[in-house]
PQR file with spaces between the fields and no chain letter, atoms N, CA, C, O and H, PARSE charges and radii, in Angstrom:
ATOM       1  N    MET     1      97.040  102.927   97.909 -0.4000 1.5000
ATOM       2  CA   MET     1      97.455  103.560   96.674 -0.0000 2.0000
ATOM       3  C    MET     1      97.857  105.005   96.981  0.5500 1.7000
ATOM       4  O    MET     1      97.116  105.735   97.639 -0.5500 1.4000
ATOM       5  N    ALA     2      99.008  105.402   96.511 -0.4000 1.5000
ATOM       6  CA   ALA     2      99.527  106.728   96.807 -0.0000 2.0000
ATOM       7  C    ALA     2      98.906  107.811   95.933  0.5500 1.7000
ATOM       8  O    ALA     2      98.893  108.979   96.322 -0.5500 1.4000
ATOM       9  H    ALA     2      99.610  104.809   95.977  0.4000 1.0000
ATOM      10  N    HIS     3      98.393  107.449   94.766 -0.4000 1.5000
ATOM      11  CA   HIS     3      97.816  108.459   93.879 -0.0000 2.0000
ATOM      12  C    HIS     3      96.519  107.951   93.277  0.5500 1.7000
ATOM      13  O    HIS     3      96.334  106.749   93.087 -0.5500 1.4000
ATOM      14  H    HIS     3      98.403  106.501   94.450  0.4000 1.0000
ATOM      15  N    LYS     4      95.611  108.897   92.975 -0.4000 1.5000
ATOM      16  CA   LYS     4      94.316  108.501   92.421 -0.0000 2.0000
ATOM      17  C    LYS     4      93.588  109.701   91.844  0.5500 1.7000
ATOM      18  O    LYS     4      93.831  110.847   92.223 -0.5500 1.4000
ATOM      19  H    LYS     4      95.762  109.873   93.129  0.4000 1.0000
ATOM      20  N    PHE     5      92.688  109.406   90.917 -0.4000 1.5000
ATOM      21  CA   PHE     5      91.733  110.385   90.423 -0.0000 2.0000
ATOM      22  C    PHE     5      90.467  110.243   91.241  0.5500 1.7000
ATOM      23  O    PHE     5      90.085  109.134   91.615 -0.5500 1.4000
ATOM      24  H    PHE     5      92.490  108.476   90.609  0.4000 1.0000
ATOM      25  N    GLU     6      89.818  111.352   91.521 -0.4000 1.5000
ATOM      26  CA   GLU     6      88.524  111.340   92.198 -0.0000 2.0000
ATOM      27  C    GLU     6      87.526  112.141   91.381  0.5500 1.7000
ATOM      28  O    GLU     6      87.834  113.234   90.904 -0.5500 1.4000
ATOM      29  H    GLU     6      90.129  112.253   91.218  0.4000 1.0000
ATOM      30  N    ILE     7      86.339  111.598   91.223 -0.4000 1.5000
ATOM      31  CA   ILE     7      85.222  112.343   90.650 -0.0000 2.0000
ATOM      32  C    ILE     7      84.322  112.705   91.815  0.5500 1.7000
ATOM      33  O    ILE     7      83.942  111.846   92.610 -0.5500 1.4000
ATOM      34  H    ILE     7      86.089  110.711   91.610  0.4000 1.0000
ATOM      35  N    TYR     8      83.981  113.985   91.912 -0.4000 1.5000
ATOM      36  CA   TYR     8      83.108  114.423   93.004 -0.0000 2.0000
ATOM      37  C    TYR     8      82.150  115.488   92.497  0.5500 1.7000
ATOM      38  O    TYR     8      82.371  116.092   91.447 -0.5500 1.4000
ATOM      39  H    TYR     8      84.289  114.683   91.266  0.4000 1.0000
ATOM      40  N    LYS     9      81.105  115.706   93.241 -0.4000 1.5000
ATOM      41  CA   LYS     9      80.107  116.707   92.902 -0.0000 2.0000
ATOM      42  C    LYS     9      80.330  117.920   93.804  0.5500 1.7000
ATOM      43  O    LYS     9      80.419  117.794   95.026 -0.5500 1.4000
ATOM      44  H    LYS     9      80.925  115.216   94.094  0.4000 1.0000
ATOM      45  N    ASP    10      80.419  119.097   93.178 -0.4000 1.5000
ATOM      46  CA   ASP    10      80.658  120.318   93.953 -0.0000 2.0000
ATOM      47  C    ASP    10      79.342  120.909   94.469  0.5500 1.7000
ATOM      48  O    ASP    10      78.273  120.333   94.263 -0.5500 1.4000
ATOM      49  H    ASP    10      80.346  119.198   92.186  0.4000 1.0000
ATOM      50  N    LYS    11      79.427  122.042   95.128 -0.4000 1.5000
ATOM      51  CA   LYS    11      78.242  122.669   95.720 -0.0000 2.0000
ATOM      52  C    LYS    11      77.222  123.126   94.684  0.5500 1.7000
ATOM      53  O    LYS    11      76.035  123.237   94.988 -0.5500 1.4000
ATOM      54  H    LYS    11      80.295  122.509   95.295  0.4000 1.0000
ATOM      55  N    LYS    12      77.678  123.391   93.466 -0.4000 1.5000
ATOM      56  CA   LYS    12      76.775  123.796   92.377 -0.0000 2.0000
ATOM      57  C    LYS    12      76.113  122.599   91.696  0.5500 1.7000
ATOM      58  O    LYS    12      75.245  122.771   90.840 -0.5500 1.4000
ATOM      59  H    LYS    12      78.643  123.301   93.218  0.4000 1.0000
ATOM      60  N    GLY    13      76.521  121.392   92.073 -0.4000 1.5000
ATOM      61  CA   GLY    13      75.977  120.187   91.454 -0.0000 2.0000
ATOM      62  C    GLY    13      76.738  119.741   90.221  0.5500 1.7000
ATOM      63  O    GLY    13      76.295  118.837   89.512 -0.5500 1.4000
ATOM      64  H    GLY    13      77.226  121.252   92.768  0.4000 1.0000
ATOM      65  N    GLU    14      77.898  120.375   89.951 -0.4000 1.5000
ATOM      66  CA   GLU    14      78.717  119.976   88.814 -0.0000 2.0000
ATOM      67  C    GLU    14      79.695  118.878   89.227  0.5500 1.7000
ATOM      68  O    GLU    14      80.116  118.798   90.381 -0.5500 1.4000
ATOM      69  H    GLU    14      78.257  121.109   90.527  0.4000 1.0000
ATOM      70  N    TYR    15      80.042  118.042   88.263 -0.4000 1.5000
ATOM      71  CA   TYR    15      81.024  116.993   88.500 -0.0000 2.0000
ATOM      72  C    TYR    15      82.410  117.544   88.212  0.5500 1.7000
ATOM      73  O    TYR    15      82.621  118.227   87.210 -0.5500 1.4000
ATOM      74  H    TYR    15      79.700  118.107   87.325  0.4000 1.0000
ATOM      75  N    ARG    16      83.334  117.248   89.081 -0.4000 1.5000
ATOM      76  CA   ARG    16      84.716  117.692   88.925 -0.0000 2.0000
ATOM      77  C    ARG    16      85.659  116.523   89.155  0.5500 1.7000
ATOM      78  O    ARG    16      85.302  115.523   89.778 -0.5500 1.4000
ATOM      79  H    ARG    16      83.163  116.693   89.895  0.4000 1.0000
ATOM      80  N    VAL    17      86.863  116.673   88.639 -0.4000 1.5000
ATOM      81  CA   VAL    17      87.915  115.671   88.803 -0.0000 2.0000
ATOM      82  C    VAL    17      89.045  116.310   89.583  0.5500 1.7000
ATOM      83  O    VAL    17      89.410  117.459   89.335 -0.5500 1.4000
ATOM      84  H    VAL    17      87.153  117.485   88.133  0.4000 1.0000
ATOM      85  N    ARG    18      89.591  115.576   90.513 -0.4000 1.5000
ATOM      86  CA   ARG    18      90.822  116.011   91.156 -0.0000 2.0000
ATOM      87  C    ARG    18      91.777  114.825   91.188  0.5500 1.7000
ATOM      88  O    ARG    18      91.367  113.668   91.277 -0.5500 1.4000
ATOM      89  H    ARG    18      89.294  114.643   90.715  0.4000 1.0000
ATOM      90  N    PHE    19      93.061  115.149   91.112 -0.4000 1.5000
ATOM      91  CA   PHE    19      94.107  114.136   91.184 -0.0000 2.0000
ATOM      92  C    PHE    19      94.826  114.332   92.500  0.5500 1.7000
ATOM      93  O    PHE    19      95.297  115.425   92.815 -0.5500 1.4000
ATOM      94  H    PHE    19      93.395  116.089   91.039  0.4000 1.0000
ATOM      95  N    LYS    20      94.901  113.253   93.264 -0.4000 1.5000
ATOM      96  CA   LYS    20      95.523  113.327   94.587 -0.0000 2.0000
ATOM      97  C    LYS    20      96.747  112.421   94.638  0.5500 1.7000
ATOM      98  O    LYS    20      96.768  111.333   94.063 -0.5500 1.4000
ATOM      99  H    LYS    20      94.517  112.365   93.008  0.4000 1.0000
ATOM     100  N    TYR    21      97.760  112.903   95.342 -0.4000 1.5000
ATOM     101  CA   TYR    21      98.954  112.112   95.622 -0.0000 2.0000
ATOM     102  C    TYR    21      99.208  112.201   97.112  0.5500 1.7000
ATOM     103  O    TYR    21      99.405  113.291   97.650 -0.5500 1.4000
ATOM     104  H    TYR    21      97.743  113.787   95.809  0.4000 1.0000
ATOM     105  N    ASN    22      99.203  111.064   97.777 -0.4000 1.5000
ATOM     106  CA   ASN    22      99.353  111.025   99.241 -0.0000 2.0000
ATOM     107  C    ASN    22      98.398  111.994   99.930  0.5500 1.7000
ATOM     108  O    ASN    22      98.799  112.740  100.823 -0.5500 1.4000
ATOM     109  H    ASN    22      99.043  110.179   97.341  0.4000 1.0000
ATOM     110  N    ALA    23      97.151  111.980   99.518 -0.4000 1.5000
ATOM     111  CA   ALA    23      96.063  112.785  100.086 -0.0000 2.0000
ATOM     112  C    ALA    23      96.179  114.278   99.768  0.5500 1.7000
ATOM     113  O    ALA    23      95.333  115.056  100.208 -0.5500 1.4000
ATOM     114  H    ALA    23      96.825  111.374   98.793  0.4000 1.0000
ATOM     115  N    GLU    24      97.198  114.698   99.018 -0.4000 1.5000
ATOM     116  CA   GLU    24      97.339  116.108   98.631 -0.0000 2.0000
ATOM     117  C    GLU    24      96.777  116.295   97.224  0.5500 1.7000
ATOM     118  O    GLU    24      97.121  115.544   96.311 -0.5500 1.4000
ATOM     119  H    GLU    24      97.885  114.066   98.660  0.4000 1.0000
ATOM     120  N    VAL    25      95.920  117.289   97.051 -0.4000 1.5000
ATOM     121  CA   VAL    25      95.351  117.570   95.732 -0.0000 2.0000
ATOM     122  C    VAL    25      96.426  118.216   94.872  0.5500 1.7000
ATOM     123  O    VAL    25      96.953  119.276   95.210 -0.5500 1.4000
ATOM     124  H    VAL    25      95.641  117.899   97.793  0.4000 1.0000
ATOM     125  N    MET    26      96.748  117.564   93.752 -0.4000 1.5000
ATOM     126  CA   MET    26      97.765  118.072   92.835 -0.0000 2.0000
ATOM     127  C    MET    26      97.134  118.993   91.784  0.5500 1.7000
ATOM     128  O    MET    26      97.725  120.003   91.403 -0.5500 1.4000
ATOM     129  H    MET    26      96.320  116.703   93.477  0.4000 1.0000
ATOM     130  N    PHE    27      95.931  118.637   91.320 -0.4000 1.5000
ATOM     131  CA   PHE    27      95.187  119.513   90.421 -0.0000 2.0000
ATOM     132  C    PHE    27      93.718  119.135   90.438  0.5500 1.7000
ATOM     133  O    PHE    27      93.344  118.033   90.838 -0.5500 1.4000
ATOM     134  H    PHE    27      95.451  117.816   91.629  0.4000 1.0000
ATOM     135  N    ALA    28      92.897  120.071   89.996 -0.4000 1.5000
ATOM     136  CA   ALA    28      91.451  119.852   89.905 -0.0000 2.0000
ATOM     137  C    ALA    28      90.972  120.405   88.567  0.5500 1.7000
ATOM     138  O    ALA    28      91.581  121.314   88.002 -0.5500 1.4000
ATOM     139  H    ALA    28      93.201  120.966   89.671  0.4000 1.0000
ATOM     140  N    SER    29      89.890  119.852   88.079 -0.4000 1.5000
ATOM     141  CA   SER    29      89.366  120.221   86.769 -0.0000 2.0000
ATOM     142  C    SER    29      88.284  121.285   86.861  0.5500 1.7000
ATOM     143  O    SER    29      87.879  121.710   87.943 -0.5500 1.4000
ATOM     144  H    SER    29      89.396  119.114   88.538  0.4000 1.0000
ATOM     145  N    GLU    30      87.840  121.692   85.701 -0.4000 1.5000
ATOM     146  CA   GLU    30      86.652  122.532   85.591 -0.0000 2.0000
ATOM     147  C    GLU    30      85.433  121.690   85.941  0.5500 1.7000
ATOM     148  O    GLU    30      85.556  120.482   86.143 -0.5500 1.4000
ATOM     149  H    GLU    30      88.169  121.347   84.822  0.4000 1.0000
ATOM     150  N    GLY    31      84.278  122.298   86.014 -0.4000 1.5000
ATOM     151  CA   GLY    31      83.048  121.569   86.293 -0.0000 2.0000
ATOM     152  C    GLY    31      82.432  120.993   85.026  0.5500 1.7000
ATOM     153  O    GLY    31      82.513  121.596   83.956 -0.5500 1.4000
ATOM     154  H    GLY    31      84.178  123.280   85.849  0.4000 1.0000
ATOM     155  N    TYR    32      81.823  119.835   85.154 -0.4000 1.5000
ATOM     156  CA   TYR    32      81.136  119.161   84.050 -0.0000 2.0000
ATOM     157  C    TYR    32      79.680  118.933   84.436  0.5500 1.7000
ATOM     158  O    TYR    32      79.367  118.702   85.604 -0.5500 1.4000
ATOM     159  H    TYR    32      81.757  119.346   86.023  0.4000 1.0000
ATOM     160  N    ALA    33      78.803  119.001   83.453 -0.4000 1.5000
ATOM     161  CA   ALA    33      77.371  118.837   83.706 -0.0000 2.0000
ATOM     162  C    ALA    33      77.015  117.420   84.115  0.5500 1.7000
ATOM     163  O    ALA    33      76.044  117.206   84.841 -0.5500 1.4000
ATOM     164  H    ALA    33      79.058  119.189   82.504  0.4000 1.0000
ATOM     165  N    ASN    34      77.802  116.444   83.649 -0.4000 1.5000
ATOM     166  CA   ASN    34      77.484  115.054   83.985 -0.0000 2.0000
ATOM     167  C    ASN    34      78.759  114.267   84.288  0.5500 1.7000
ATOM     168  O    ASN    34      79.871  114.687   83.970 -0.5500 1.4000
ATOM     169  H    ASN    34      78.590  116.618   83.059  0.4000 1.0000
ATOM     170  N    ARG    35      78.554  113.131   84.904 -0.4000 1.5000
ATOM     171  CA   ARG    35      79.667  112.273   85.324 -0.0000 2.0000
ATOM     172  C    ARG    35      80.501  111.809   84.132  0.5500 1.7000
ATOM     173  O    ARG    35      81.719  111.666   84.245 -0.5500 1.4000
ATOM     174  H    ARG    35      77.651  112.790   85.163  0.4000 1.0000
ATOM     175  N    SER    36      79.855  111.573   82.995 -0.4000 1.5000
ATOM     176  CA   SER    36      80.601  111.083   81.827 -0.0000 2.0000
ATOM     177  C    SER    36      81.598  112.134   81.332  0.5500 1.7000
ATOM     178  O    SER    36      82.662  111.775   80.828 -0.5500 1.4000
ATOM     179  H    SER    36      78.866  111.688   82.904  0.4000 1.0000
ATOM     180  N    GLY    37      81.277  113.415   81.464 -0.4000 1.5000
ATOM     181  CA   GLY    37      82.226  114.469   81.105 -0.0000 2.0000
ATOM     182  C    GLY    37      83.463  114.418   81.973  0.5500 1.7000
ATOM     183  O    GLY    37      84.579  114.581   81.482 -0.5500 1.4000
ATOM     184  H    GLY    37      80.412  113.706   81.873  0.4000 1.0000
ATOM     185  N    ALA    38      83.271  114.193   83.257 -0.4000 1.5000
ATOM     186  CA   ALA    38      84.398  114.076   84.180 -0.0000 2.0000
ATOM     187  C    ALA    38      85.233  112.839   83.854  0.5500 1.7000
ATOM     188  O    ALA    38      86.462  112.892   83.885 -0.5500 1.4000
ATOM     189  H    ALA    38      82.364  114.061   83.656  0.4000 1.0000
ATOM     190  N    GLN    39      84.570  111.735   83.546 -0.4000 1.5000
ATOM     191  CA   GLN    39      85.301  110.513   83.196 -0.0000 2.0000
ATOM     192  C    GLN    39      86.075  110.696   81.898  0.5500 1.7000
ATOM     193  O    GLN    39      87.189  110.188   81.768 -0.5500 1.4000
ATOM     194  H    GLN    39      83.571  111.692   83.522  0.4000 1.0000
ATOM     195  N    ASN    40      85.500  111.416   80.936 -0.4000 1.5000
ATOM     196  CA   ASN    40      86.202  111.694   79.680 -0.0000 2.0000
ATOM     197  C    ASN    40      87.465  112.519   79.934  0.5500 1.7000
ATOM     198  O    ASN    40      88.482  112.308   79.274 -0.5500 1.4000
ATOM     199  H    ASN    40      84.595  111.828   81.043  0.4000 1.0000
ATOM     200  N    ALA    41      87.409  113.449   80.880 -0.4000 1.5000
ATOM     201  CA   ALA    41      88.588  114.243   81.228 -0.0000 2.0000
ATOM     202  C    ALA    41      89.693  113.340   81.771  0.5500 1.7000
ATOM     203  O    ALA    41      90.856  113.490   81.395 -0.5500 1.4000
ATOM     204  H    ALA    41      86.583  113.620   81.417  0.4000 1.0000
ATOM     205  N    ILE    42      89.344  112.412   82.643 -0.4000 1.5000
ATOM     206  CA   ILE    42      90.325  111.464   83.184 -0.0000 2.0000
ATOM     207  C    ILE    42      90.929  110.633   82.064  0.5500 1.7000
ATOM     208  O    ILE    42      92.147  110.468   81.992 -0.5500 1.4000
ATOM     209  H    ILE    42      88.399  112.290   82.948  0.4000 1.0000
ATOM     210  N    ASP    43      90.074  110.110   81.188 -0.4000 1.5000
ATOM     211  CA   ASP    43      90.559  109.281   80.077 -0.0000 2.0000
ATOM     212  C    ASP    43      91.510  110.064   79.177  0.5500 1.7000
ATOM     213  O    ASP    43      92.516  109.521   78.721 -0.5500 1.4000
ATOM     214  H    ASP    43      89.085  110.244   81.247  0.4000 1.0000
ATOM     215  N    SER    44      91.204  111.329   78.920 -0.4000 1.5000
ATOM     216  CA   SER    44      92.054  112.171   78.083 -0.0000 2.0000
ATOM     217  C    SER    44      93.408  112.420   78.738  0.5500 1.7000
ATOM     218  O    SER    44      94.440  112.377   78.068 -0.5500 1.4000
ATOM     219  H    SER    44      90.387  111.770   79.291  0.4000 1.0000
ATOM     220  N    ILE    45      93.408  112.680   80.039 -0.4000 1.5000
ATOM     221  CA   ILE    45      94.669  112.904   80.755 -0.0000 2.0000
ATOM     222  C    ILE    45      95.529  111.642   80.713  0.5500 1.7000
ATOM     223  O    ILE    45      96.733  111.716   80.471 -0.5500 1.4000
ATOM     224  H    ILE    45      92.570  112.715   80.583  0.4000 1.0000
ATOM     225  N    LYS    46      94.918  110.501   80.946 -0.4000 1.5000
ATOM     226  CA   LYS    46      95.672  109.241   80.916 -0.0000 2.0000
ATOM     227  C    LYS    46      96.244  108.965   79.533  0.5500 1.7000
ATOM     228  O    LYS    46      97.366  108.473   79.407 -0.5500 1.4000
ATOM     229  H    LYS    46      93.940  110.441   81.143  0.4000 1.0000
ATOM     230  N    LYS    47      95.478  109.281   78.499 -0.4000 1.5000
ATOM     231  CA   LYS    47      95.915  109.001   77.122 -0.0000 2.0000
ATOM     232  C    LYS    47      96.958  110.002   76.644  0.5500 1.7000
ATOM     233  O    LYS    47      97.976  109.610   76.074 -0.5500 1.4000
ATOM     234  H    LYS    47      94.567  109.681   78.601  0.4000 1.0000
ATOM     235  N    ASN    48      96.713  111.295   76.870 -0.4000 1.5000
ATOM     236  CA   ASN    48      97.541  112.340   76.291 -0.0000 2.0000
ATOM     237  C    ASN    48      98.617  112.893   77.222  0.5500 1.7000
ATOM     238  O    ASN    48      99.593  113.484   76.761 -0.5500 1.4000
ATOM     239  H    ASN    48      95.886  111.613   77.333  0.4000 1.0000
ATOM     240  N    GLY    49      98.446  112.707   78.506 -0.4000 1.5000
ATOM     241  CA   GLY    49      99.369  113.289   79.479 -0.0000 2.0000
ATOM     242  C    GLY    49     100.791  112.769   79.429  0.5500 1.7000
ATOM     243  O    GLY    49     101.722  113.570   79.509 -0.5500 1.4000
ATOM     244  H    GLY    49      97.653  112.227   78.880  0.4000 1.0000
ATOM     245  N    PRO    50     101.006  111.465   79.302 -0.5600 1.5000
ATOM     246  CA   PRO    50     102.386  110.965   79.352  0.2800 2.0000
ATOM     247  C    PRO    50     103.322  111.568   78.299  0.5500 1.7000
ATOM     248  O    PRO    50     104.518  111.712   78.553 -0.5500 1.4000
ATOM     249  N    GLY    51     102.802  111.916   77.138 -0.4000 1.5000
ATOM     250  CA   GLY    51     103.660  112.466   76.096 -0.0000 2.0000
ATOM     251  C    GLY    51     103.600  113.974   75.969  0.5500 1.7000
ATOM     252  O    GLY    51     104.216  114.544   75.068 -0.5500 1.4000
ATOM     253  H    GLY    51     101.830  111.798   76.932  0.4000 1.0000
ATOM     254  N    ALA    52     102.868  114.626   76.854 -0.4000 1.5000
ATOM     255  CA   ALA    52     102.702  116.077   76.756 -0.0000 2.0000
ATOM     256  C    ALA    52     103.997  116.801   77.101  0.5500 1.7000
ATOM     257  O    ALA    52     104.681  116.428   78.054 -0.5500 1.4000
ATOM     258  H    ALA    52     102.368  114.163   77.586  0.4000 1.0000
ATOM     259  N    PRO    53     104.339  117.834   76.334 -0.5600 1.5000
ATOM     260  CA   PRO    53     105.553  118.594   76.645  0.2800 2.0000
ATOM     261  C    PRO    53     105.358  119.473   77.878  0.5500 1.7000
ATOM     262  O    PRO    53     104.228  119.783   78.254 -0.5500 1.4000
ATOM     263  N    VAL    54     106.443  119.863   78.491 -0.4000 1.5000
ATOM     264  CA   VAL    54     106.414  120.780   79.631 -0.0000 2.0000
ATOM     265  C    VAL    54     106.806  122.161   79.099  0.5500 1.7000
ATOM     266  O    VAL    54     107.851  122.314   78.466 -0.5500 1.4000
ATOM     267  H    VAL    54     107.361  119.611   78.186  0.4000 1.0000
ATOM     268  N    GLU    55     105.979  123.146   79.354 -0.4000 1.5000
ATOM     269  CA   GLU    55     106.256  124.514   78.936 -0.0000 2.0000
ATOM     270  C    GLU    55     106.523  125.351   80.182  0.5500 1.7000
ATOM     271  O    GLU    55     105.619  125.588   80.983 -0.5500 1.4000
ATOM     272  H    GLU    55     105.130  123.022   79.868  0.4000 1.0000
ATOM     273  N    ASP    56     107.759  125.795   80.340 -0.4000 1.5000
ATOM     274  CA   ASP    56     108.139  126.600   81.487 -0.0000 2.0000
ATOM     275  C    ASP    56     108.083  128.068   81.100  0.5500 1.7000
ATOM     276  O    ASP    56     108.941  128.554   80.364 -0.5500 1.4000
ATOM     277  H    ASP    56     108.493  125.603   79.689  0.4000 1.0000
ATOM     278  N    THR    57     107.086  128.767   81.589 -0.4000 1.5000
ATOM     279  CA   THR    57     106.940  130.183   81.269 -0.0000 2.0000
ATOM     280  C    THR    57     107.455  131.075   82.398  0.5500 1.7000
ATOM     281  O    THR    57     107.243  132.287   82.379 -0.5500 1.4000
ATOM     282  H    THR    57     106.388  128.372   82.187  0.4000 1.0000
ATOM     283  N    SER    58     108.131  130.477   83.380 -0.4000 1.5000
ATOM     284  CA   SER    58     108.606  131.256   84.533 -0.0000 2.0000
ATOM     285  C    SER    58     109.891  132.025   84.229  0.5500 1.7000
ATOM     286  O    SER    58     110.192  133.007   84.907 -0.5500 1.4000
ATOM     287  H    SER    58     108.304  129.492   83.395  0.4000 1.0000
ATOM     288  N    ALA    59     110.639  131.602   83.237 -0.4000 1.5000
ATOM     289  CA   ALA    59     111.886  132.281   82.888 -0.0000 2.0000
ATOM     290  C    ALA    59     111.568  133.621   82.231  0.5500 1.7000
ATOM     291  O    ALA    59     110.684  133.705   81.379 -0.5500 1.4000
ATOM     292  H    ALA    59     110.394  130.804   82.686  0.4000 1.0000
ATOM     293  N    GLY    60     112.260  134.622   82.613 -0.4000 1.5000
ATOM     294  CA   GLY    60     111.886  135.896   82.050 -0.0000 2.0000
ATOM     295  C    GLY    60     113.014  136.681   81.616  0.5500 1.7000
ATOM     296  O    GLY    60     112.837  137.792   81.116 -0.5500 1.4000
ATOM     297  H    GLY    60     112.978  134.553   83.305  0.4000 1.0000
């Protein structure tokens, strides 16, 4: 599989989510106190991400 979500525990003991494409981390989340918080973040991205608008703030 070329892309995947990963739930992992950081050095502080918080659960985090990262999205990888071809082993490269594309983005990572904030820390969550429990695994279910991290899973909820993944579910929200899958549900809301496809229709989310792109905001380009680089133009000046």
